[in-house]
N, C-alpha and C positions, 0 to 999 in steps of 0.2 A: 871599353875601350879597348881601338885596335890596336896590333902589334904592329911597331913600327917596321919592323925587319922585312929586305925586301930580297923575296925570291925570284931567280934569271930563270927563263923557260930554259925548258931544257930536252926542249920539244926537238923534229928535226930541222934541216936549216930551212924546210919550206915553208913552215909552219909560218903563218899570218901573224902571230906574237912580235915578229922579229920588228914589228912597223909601230912597235908599245904597246903596251899594257893601259887600260883602264885604272887608276889609282882602287886602293882597296876599297878608299873611303867611299867614292862612288858605285864600286860595287855593292855597299853594303846601302846607302839609299836605294838603291835601285831594287836590291831585294827585297828591302824594307818595305818599299811599296807595291811588291808582289805579294807578301804576306808572308815571306819564305817560305815559297812554293817546293815542295824536295821535285818535282817533276824538272822544274826549269833548273833547279842545281844541277842536278843530276846529268843534265843535258851541258849545260853550262863547264861541269866537271870532265868533258869526255873533249875541249877544246885543246887542250896542252894539258901538261904537269903543271904550269904555274897555275892555271883557270885550280887543277884538282887541289892544290894545295891552299889554296885561298879556301875551297869549298871545303876543305878538310877542319881547315882550323878556324878559321869564321862562320862562313852559312852555316852550314849544319847544326853546329852549336847554336845559333840562334834560332835555328828551326826547333829544335829540340827545347828550348827554354820556354819556345812560343807553345809552343806544341803540350808539354805536359809542364809546366813551370813551379808546384810542389814536389811534384815527383824528382825533376831536376834540383832541384834546391836541398833535399832531402840528400840522393847521391850523390851532393858537393860541399856537406856539413860534415865531412868527416877531416877538413882541412885540407884537402885537395881537390885541384882545381882541372884536374885526370880525369875522364872517364874511362875505365877500362875497358881496351878493346877499338878506344877512338868514337868520336863523336856521329859520324857517317856509318857507324857501325849499329849505335842505336837510333841513329834516325830512320836509319831500314827498320828495325825492330819492331817499332813505332808503328810501323803503318803498313808492314810485309808480312802476311801470312804463308811460310815456307809448304804448306801443301807438303806434298812427298810425291818422288818416283818411285817406282817398281822395284823392288829389290835394295832400296837406298836405307838409310834409317827405320823407315817403318814399314819393312820387306814387303807385303803385297798391297798395300794402300798404292795409289795411282790417282792422284789427285792434283794440278797445277799451282803453285802459287800465287799470289796474287795480291793486289793492292786494295788496303780497307779505310774506307774514308775518319772512320773516330771507331778507336777504342779505349774502352776503359781499363786501367791498372790499377790493381786492388794491393798494399802493403798486408792486409788482412788475411784475404785469401791467399797468400804466398805462404804466410803460417802454416795454412793446413798441409800445405806441399811437404813440410819439415817435417822431419822426427820432432820428437819434444826437446830432447839437449841439442838441438839444434837453432830452435826458435827465437834464439837471441841474436840470431842473424837476421837481417833485413831482405828478403827480396819480394818485388814489384813483379803478380804475376795478370795477365790478361783473363777476361773474359774468355772463352772457348770461342774460336769463329768454327761456326756451325757448317757440314757439310751433309746434309741429308739424304736417305733413303739408297745408300751407294751399294745396295743389292747388297752379297751376305756379309760384307765389311758392318753393313748396319748405319745409324748416325754419327757421322764421324764429327767431333771436334780438335780442333788444333788449338795450344794455348802456346805464349813465350810469356819469358820474363829476364829481368835482369836483377841480379846481386845488389847490394850495396859493401865495397871495399870486398869484395868476394877474396882477392890476396891473402887475407887476415881472416876469413869467414869459419865457423866451426865444421860448416859442410866440406870446403877441400882440406880442412886437415883427416877429417873424418876419411873422406874419398884416398887420404895419402898413406895415414896407418889403416887402412884395409885394403892397401896395396891392387885398388881398381885398375882395372888397365882400360887404359883407353881404347876407342874405334878403331880399329884397326884401315879403315880406308875412309869415312866419312868424316868431316871438318865441321864447323859452326857455319851455315849459312851468311852470317851475318861478319864475322872480321875473320872464316878462316883459322879459327884454332883450335887445337883437341878436344876430341867430347870424351867425357866418364859418362856411362850409361849410371843414371837413378838406379833403375830396375835388379842389375846384375848386381849392382852392389847393397842391393837392400834396402835401399833406403829412401825408398818409398811407405808412407803410412796411410793407413785404411780410411785418415781423415782427406788425403786428398780425393778421393772419387765422392765424397760427399759435399763436397764442395765444389766440385767438377759436373755433379749431378750424373755421374758414370756407372757403369760396371767396376765392383773392386777389380777382377783380375784383369782389367783391360782397361788400363794409364800405366803409360811409359814416359819417359823425358829424360833428355840428357844436357847435361851441363858442360861448359866449353873453358879452358883456361881463363876466360876474360868475362866470368861470371856469366854470360847470356844463357838463358837457359831455352830449349821447346820440345814441346812434348803433346801426346795427341790420346786421346780418349775415345772411346765407344760410350754414348750418350744415350742414356736411359729415355724411353718412351716418355712423354712430357707428363701423365699420369704415375708412373713411377716414382720419375723426377719426384714429383711434388710428394709425394707419400713416405719417402724417403728422406728430408728435410724435416718432415714433422717429427722421424720414427729418433733422429739425431738429436 
Protein backbone atom coordinates (compact mmCIF):
# COMPACT_ATOMS: atom_id res chain seq x y z
CA UNK A 1 0.00 0.00 0.00
CA UNK A 2 1.54 3.32 -1.09
CA UNK A 3 1.46 6.25 1.30
CA UNK A 4 -0.78 9.02 0.01
CA UNK A 5 1.21 11.85 1.59
CA UNK A 6 2.81 14.12 -1.02
CA UNK A 7 6.34 15.49 -0.71
CA UNK A 8 7.29 18.82 -2.20
CA UNK A 9 10.58 19.04 -4.08
CA UNK A 10 13.07 21.03 -2.02
CA UNK A 11 15.77 21.05 -4.67
CA UNK A 12 17.03 24.22 -6.35
CA UNK A 13 14.80 26.60 -8.35
CA UNK A 14 16.41 25.25 -11.53
CA UNK A 15 15.40 21.65 -10.83
CA UNK A 16 13.44 20.13 -13.70
CA UNK A 17 10.99 18.82 -11.11
CA UNK A 18 9.30 22.24 -10.90
CA UNK A 19 7.42 21.12 -14.03
CA UNK A 20 5.78 18.34 -12.03
CA UNK A 21 6.55 14.86 -10.79
CA UNK A 22 5.36 11.50 -11.90
CA UNK A 23 2.95 10.05 -9.38
CA UNK A 24 4.28 7.59 -6.81
CA UNK A 25 2.01 4.92 -8.29
CA UNK A 26 3.67 5.38 -11.69
CA UNK A 27 7.16 5.16 -10.20
CA UNK A 28 6.14 2.06 -8.28
CA UNK A 29 4.93 0.32 -11.44
CA UNK A 30 8.03 1.34 -13.43
CA UNK A 31 10.45 -0.02 -10.86
CA UNK A 32 8.35 -3.11 -10.28
CA UNK A 33 8.75 -3.82 -14.00
CA UNK A 34 12.51 -3.25 -13.59
CA UNK A 35 12.55 -5.80 -10.75
CA UNK A 36 13.57 -3.09 -8.26
CA UNK A 37 16.97 -2.61 -9.91
CA UNK A 38 19.15 -1.09 -7.14
CA UNK A 39 21.45 0.81 -9.52
CA UNK A 40 18.50 2.53 -11.16
CA UNK A 41 16.94 3.34 -7.78
CA UNK A 42 20.24 4.92 -6.73
CA UNK A 43 20.46 6.95 -9.96
CA UNK A 44 16.86 8.14 -9.64
CA UNK A 45 17.46 9.18 -6.02
CA UNK A 46 20.11 11.66 -7.22
CA UNK A 47 17.60 13.63 -9.32
CA UNK A 48 16.17 15.64 -6.42
CA UNK A 49 15.12 15.32 -2.80
CA UNK A 50 11.56 14.31 -3.71
CA UNK A 51 12.80 11.33 -5.71
CA UNK A 52 15.27 10.50 -2.93
CA UNK A 53 12.42 10.52 -0.39
CA UNK A 54 10.28 8.20 -2.52
CA UNK A 55 13.30 5.93 -2.95
CA UNK A 56 13.96 5.75 0.79
CA UNK A 57 10.31 5.29 1.77
CA UNK A 58 9.02 3.00 -0.98
CA UNK A 59 11.51 1.71 -3.56
CA UNK A 60 14.33 0.54 -1.30
CA UNK A 61 11.78 -1.19 0.91
CA UNK A 62 10.37 -3.07 -2.09
CA UNK A 63 13.90 -3.95 -3.21
CA UNK A 64 14.68 -5.45 0.22
CA UNK A 65 11.39 -7.37 0.31
CA UNK A 66 12.05 -8.78 -3.16
CA UNK A 67 15.72 -9.64 -2.51
CA UNK A 68 15.32 -11.36 0.89
CA UNK A 69 11.59 -11.85 1.63
CA UNK A 70 11.89 -14.33 4.52
CA UNK A 71 14.59 -12.32 6.24
CA UNK A 72 12.59 -9.08 5.89
CA UNK A 73 9.46 -10.76 7.23
CA UNK A 74 11.38 -11.87 10.31
CA UNK A 75 13.03 -8.47 10.84
CA UNK A 76 9.59 -6.82 10.86
CA UNK A 77 7.82 -9.49 12.93
CA UNK A 78 8.39 -7.68 16.23
CA UNK A 79 5.40 -5.45 15.43
CA UNK A 80 7.31 -2.50 14.00
CA UNK A 81 7.21 -1.68 10.31
CA UNK A 82 10.42 0.34 10.57
CA UNK A 83 13.87 -1.09 9.92
CA UNK A 84 16.60 0.40 12.12
CA UNK A 85 18.77 2.74 10.05
CA UNK A 86 16.19 2.92 7.16
CA UNK A 87 15.49 0.79 4.10
CA UNK A 88 18.14 2.44 1.93
CA UNK A 89 20.89 1.46 4.37
CA UNK A 90 19.59 -2.10 4.56
CA UNK A 91 19.37 -2.30 0.77
CA UNK A 92 23.02 -1.30 0.49
CA UNK A 93 24.01 -3.83 3.15
CA UNK A 94 22.37 -6.61 1.13
CA UNK A 95 24.41 -5.94 -1.98
CA UNK A 96 27.60 -4.10 -1.00
CA UNK A 97 30.85 -5.46 0.47
CA UNK A 98 32.46 -2.52 2.27
CA UNK A 99 36.08 -3.50 1.76
CA UNK A 100 38.57 -1.40 3.72
CA UNK A 101 40.76 1.65 3.20
CA UNK A 102 44.27 1.56 4.63
CA UNK A 103 44.25 3.22 8.04
CA UNK A 104 40.48 2.82 8.38
CA UNK A 105 38.47 0.40 10.49
CA UNK A 106 40.61 -2.60 9.62
CA UNK A 107 44.03 -0.94 9.86
CA UNK A 108 46.43 -2.11 7.16
CA UNK A 109 43.91 -3.81 4.88
CA UNK A 110 43.40 -1.92 1.64
CA UNK A 111 40.71 -3.57 -0.49
CA UNK A 112 38.13 -1.41 -2.30
CA UNK A 113 34.44 -1.96 -1.63
CA UNK A 114 32.29 -3.42 -4.38
CA UNK A 115 28.78 -4.61 -5.19
CA UNK A 116 28.01 -8.32 -4.98
CA UNK A 117 25.54 -10.09 -7.22
CA UNK A 118 24.10 -12.40 -4.57
CA UNK A 119 24.82 -13.11 -0.89
CA UNK A 120 23.42 -15.67 1.52
CA UNK A 121 22.45 -14.34 4.99
CA UNK A 122 22.02 -16.86 7.77
CA UNK A 123 20.35 -16.53 11.18
CA UNK A 124 22.05 -19.74 12.34
CA UNK A 125 25.49 -18.39 11.42
CA UNK A 126 24.65 -15.20 13.28
CA UNK A 127 24.28 -17.06 16.58
CA UNK A 128 27.86 -18.32 16.24
CA UNK A 129 29.09 -14.72 16.29
CA UNK A 130 27.36 -13.99 19.62
CA UNK A 131 28.37 -14.82 23.18
CA UNK A 132 26.23 -17.61 24.73
CA UNK A 133 24.38 -15.13 26.96
CA UNK A 134 23.39 -13.10 23.89
CA UNK A 135 22.14 -15.91 21.66
CA UNK A 136 18.50 -15.07 22.22
CA UNK A 137 19.21 -12.07 19.95
CA UNK A 138 18.58 -12.47 16.24
CA UNK A 139 21.51 -11.65 13.94
CA UNK A 140 21.55 -12.35 10.23
CA UNK A 141 25.11 -12.55 8.91
CA UNK A 142 26.48 -13.06 5.41
CA UNK A 143 28.97 -15.63 4.24
CA UNK A 144 32.46 -14.08 4.01
CA UNK A 145 33.13 -12.25 0.75
CA UNK A 146 36.50 -13.76 -0.17
CA UNK A 147 39.47 -11.68 -1.34
CA UNK A 148 42.26 -14.16 -1.89
CA UNK A 149 46.05 -13.75 -2.04
CA UNK A 150 46.30 -10.36 -0.35
CA UNK A 151 50.06 -10.56 0.21
CA UNK A 152 51.12 -10.54 3.86
CA UNK A 153 47.47 -10.32 4.93
CA UNK A 154 46.72 -13.71 3.36
CA UNK A 155 43.17 -14.61 2.29
CA UNK A 156 40.75 -11.98 3.58
CA UNK A 157 37.01 -12.40 4.13
CA UNK A 158 34.61 -9.50 4.72
CA UNK A 159 31.21 -10.21 6.24
CA UNK A 160 28.24 -8.08 7.18
CA UNK A 161 24.96 -8.49 9.02
CA UNK A 162 21.88 -6.98 10.62
CA UNK A 163 20.34 -7.41 14.08
CA UNK A 164 16.61 -7.69 14.61
CA UNK A 165 15.35 -5.06 17.10
CA UNK A 166 18.87 -4.05 18.05
CA UNK A 167 17.63 -1.26 20.33
CA UNK A 168 16.33 -3.86 22.82
CA UNK A 169 18.96 -6.55 22.22
CA UNK A 170 21.17 -8.20 24.83
CA UNK A 171 24.24 -7.28 22.77
CA UNK A 172 23.49 -3.56 22.99
CA UNK A 173 22.70 -3.82 26.70
CA UNK A 174 25.99 -5.62 27.34
CA UNK A 175 27.99 -3.07 25.32
CA UNK A 176 26.48 -0.27 27.41
CA UNK A 177 27.05 -2.12 30.69
CA UNK A 178 30.68 -2.70 29.74
CA UNK A 179 31.10 1.01 29.02
CA UNK A 180 32.26 0.22 25.48
CA UNK A 181 33.58 3.25 23.61
CA UNK A 182 32.57 4.28 20.10
CA UNK A 183 35.23 4.30 17.40
CA UNK A 184 36.74 7.80 17.54
CA UNK A 185 36.63 8.54 13.81
CA UNK A 186 34.94 5.85 11.71
CA UNK A 187 31.16 5.45 11.24
CA UNK A 188 28.92 2.77 9.74
CA UNK A 189 29.33 2.76 5.94
CA UNK A 190 25.65 1.92 5.56
CA UNK A 191 23.88 4.45 7.79
CA UNK A 192 26.67 6.73 9.16
CA UNK A 193 25.88 5.82 12.79
CA UNK A 194 28.60 5.41 15.43
CA UNK A 195 30.34 2.06 15.80
CA UNK A 196 31.25 -0.23 18.69
CA UNK A 197 34.17 -2.65 18.37
CA UNK A 198 33.16 -6.13 19.47
CA UNK A 199 36.86 -7.04 19.72
CA UNK A 200 37.63 -4.23 22.15
CA UNK A 201 34.52 -5.12 24.15
CA UNK A 202 35.78 -8.73 24.29
CA UNK A 203 32.50 -10.02 22.91
CA UNK A 204 33.75 -12.24 20.08
CA UNK A 205 33.31 -15.96 20.93
CA UNK A 206 35.60 -18.73 19.68
CA UNK A 207 32.68 -20.14 17.72
CA UNK A 208 32.93 -17.14 15.36
CA UNK A 209 36.17 -18.32 13.75
CA UNK A 210 34.82 -21.87 13.35
CA UNK A 211 31.72 -20.59 11.55
CA UNK A 212 33.69 -18.18 9.34
CA UNK A 213 36.47 -20.68 8.55
CA UNK A 214 39.16 -18.33 9.85
CA UNK A 215 42.03 -18.14 12.32
CA UNK A 216 40.95 -17.63 15.97
CA UNK A 217 42.87 -14.44 16.65
CA UNK A 218 42.16 -12.82 13.28
CA UNK A 219 38.43 -12.07 13.50
CA UNK A 220 37.16 -8.55 14.12
CA UNK A 221 33.76 -6.95 13.74
CA UNK A 222 31.89 -3.78 14.58
CA UNK A 223 28.24 -3.05 15.35
CA UNK A 224 26.59 0.34 14.81
CA UNK A 225 23.81 2.00 16.78
CA UNK A 226 21.29 0.82 14.20
CA UNK A 227 22.35 -2.82 14.45
CA UNK A 228 24.33 -3.10 11.22
CA UNK A 229 27.39 -5.31 11.58
CA UNK A 230 30.56 -5.37 9.48
CA UNK A 231 33.63 -7.49 10.01
CA UNK A 232 36.78 -9.01 8.60
CA UNK A 233 38.65 -12.26 9.11
CA UNK A 234 41.74 -13.99 7.77
CA UNK A 235 40.54 -17.18 6.14
CA UNK A 236 42.13 -20.56 6.70
CA UNK A 237 43.42 -22.39 3.60
CA UNK A 238 40.62 -24.59 2.31
CA UNK A 239 42.10 -27.88 3.56
CA UNK A 240 42.73 -26.41 7.06
CA UNK A 241 39.23 -24.94 7.15
CA UNK A 242 37.68 -28.30 6.35
CA UNK A 243 39.73 -29.97 9.10
CA UNK A 244 38.61 -27.34 11.60
CA UNK A 245 34.95 -28.03 10.80
CA UNK A 246 35.44 -31.76 11.39
CA UNK A 247 37.09 -31.14 14.78
CA UNK A 248 34.31 -28.74 15.86
